[in-house]
C-alpha positions in Angstrom: 83.9 151.9 92.8 86.8 152.7 95.2 90.3 151.5 95.5 91.9 151.3 98.9 95.7 150.9 99.1 97.9 149.4 101.8 101.4 150.4 100.8 104.8 149.5 102.0 106.5 152.8 101.1 107.7 154.9 104.1 104.9 157.5 103.6 102.3 154.8 103.3 103.4 153.1 106.5 103.5 156.4 108.3 99.9 157.2 107.2 98.7 153.7 108.2 100.3 154.0 111.6 99.1 157.5 112.3 95.5 156.8 111.3 95.4 153.3 112.8 94.3 152.0 109.5 95.3 149.2 107.1 95.0 151.8 104.3 97.1 154.8 103.3 95.4 155.8 100.1 91.9 155.8 98.5 90.8 156.8 95.0 87.7 156.6 92.8 87.8 154.1 89.9 86.6 155.2 86.5 86.2 153.3 83.2 86.9 155.4 80.1 85.0 153.6 77.4 86.5 155.5 74.5 90.0 154.2 75.2 89.0 150.9 77.0 91.0 151.8 80.1 90.4 151.9 83.8 91.7 154.9 85.7 91.8 156.3 89.3 90.8 159.8 90.2 93.1 160.5 93.1 95.2 163.1 94.9 98.9 162.2 95.3 101.8 164.2 96.7 103.7 164.1 93.4 100.8 164.9 91.0 98.1 166.6 93.0 94.5 165.8 91.8 94.7 163.8 88.6 93.6 160.7 86.8 96.1 157.9 87.2 96.3 154.4 85.6 94.7 151.6 87.5 97.5 149.4 86.1 99.9 151.2 88.4 98.2 149.7 91.4 97.8 146.2 89.9 101.3 146.0 88.3 103.8 148.3 90.0 102.5 149.4 93.4 104.3 147.9 96.3 101.3 147.0 98.4 97.9 145.4 98.5 94.7 146.8 97.2 91.0 146.4 98.0 88.2 147.3 95.6 85.0 148.5 97.3 81.6 149.7 96.2 78.9 152.0 97.5 75.6 150.4 96.4 73.5 153.0 98.2 74.7 155.6 95.7 72.4 156.0 92.7 73.8 156.4 89.2 72.9 160.1 89.3 74.8 160.4 92.6 77.8 158.7 91.0 77.7 161.1 88.1 77.6 164.0 90.6 80.6 162.5 92.6 82.6 162.2 89.4 81.7 165.7 88.2 82.7 167.2 91.5 86.1 165.4 91.4 86.7 166.3 87.8 86.2 169.9 88.7 89.1 169.6 91.1 91.6 168.1 88.6 95.0 169.8 88.7 94.4 171.1 92.3 97.3 170.7 94.6 98.0 168.0 97.2 97.4 169.3 100.8 100.5 168.3 102.7 99.9 171.1 105.2 96.6 169.7 106.3 98.0 166.2 106.8 100.8 167.6 109.0 98.4 169.8 111.0 96.1 166.8 111.6 99.0 164.9 113.0 99.8 167.9 115.3 96.1 168.1 116.3 96.1 164.4 117.3 99.1 164.9 119.5 98.1 168.3 120.9 94.3 168.9 120.6 94.7 172.6 120.9 96.7 172.8 117.6 94.3 173.9 114.8 93.8 171.9 111.6 94.8 173.9 108.6 92.5 173.5 105.6 93.9 174.9 102.4 91.7 176.0 99.6 91.8 174.0 96.4 94.2 171.5 98.0 93.3 167.9 98.7 94.7 164.6 99.8 93.2 161.3 98.6 90.4 160.8 101.0 89.6 164.5 101.2 89.1 164.4 97.4 86.7 161.5 97.8 84.9 163.2 100.6 84.4 166.3 98.4 82.9 164.2 95.7 80.5 162.5 98.1 79.4 166.0 99.4 77.9 166.5 95.9 75.7 163.4 96.3 72.5 162.7 98.3 74.6 160.5 100.6 77.7 162.4 101.9 80.2 160.5 104.0 79.3 160.1 107.7 82.6 161.7 108.8 82.0 165.1 110.2 85.4 166.6 110.6 87.6 168.3 111.7 89.5 168.5 108.5 89.2 166.1 105.7 88.3 162.4 106.2 91.2 159.9 106.3 91.3 156.7 104.2 90.2 154.9 107.4 87.2 157.1 107.8 86.1 156.4 104.2 86.7 152.7 104.8 84.5 152.5 107.9 81.6 154.6 106.3 78.5 152.3 106.5 77.9 152.8 102.7 81.2 151.3 101.7 81.4 147.6 101.0 84.5 145.6 100.0 84.2 143.6 96.8 87.6 142.0 96.3 91.3 142.3 97.1 94.6 141.9 95.3 97.0 140.7 98.0 100.5 140.8 96.8 102.2 139.9 100.1 105.4 141.4 101.3 108.3 141.4 98.9 
């Protein structure tokens, strides 16, 4: 399962505007049976690649969320996706690539900088999907944006938590 976020923070609004997307963030939902908790494997500016609490998005986050699924992924694919993402835990957040993608959109001649072992949210998800038999349809340059994950034909919305503007 995936969580897509539509935030009202300044950085969220900037990402949504830049990518022409309703979403500024995407993560992979996981259920940890041993502690009876839901988590999100994600890459954030403050924490890099980590496992966060789903309750942050349902209780604290200033924005709406949409849960989606990828029914075409087999259970074995899902395990590969999670394994690939777990292997990237503690990697850094890739601010440089985000900025270079903005410059590339404005000036096509500007190259996209791709750091090693650095990811932003949708790039982390894209890396996980590369480990499966069904990678994302996005073909670069750089990492996929939340919008490019959202419009992938294998992604289907399930439900939304619409909090409305506060």
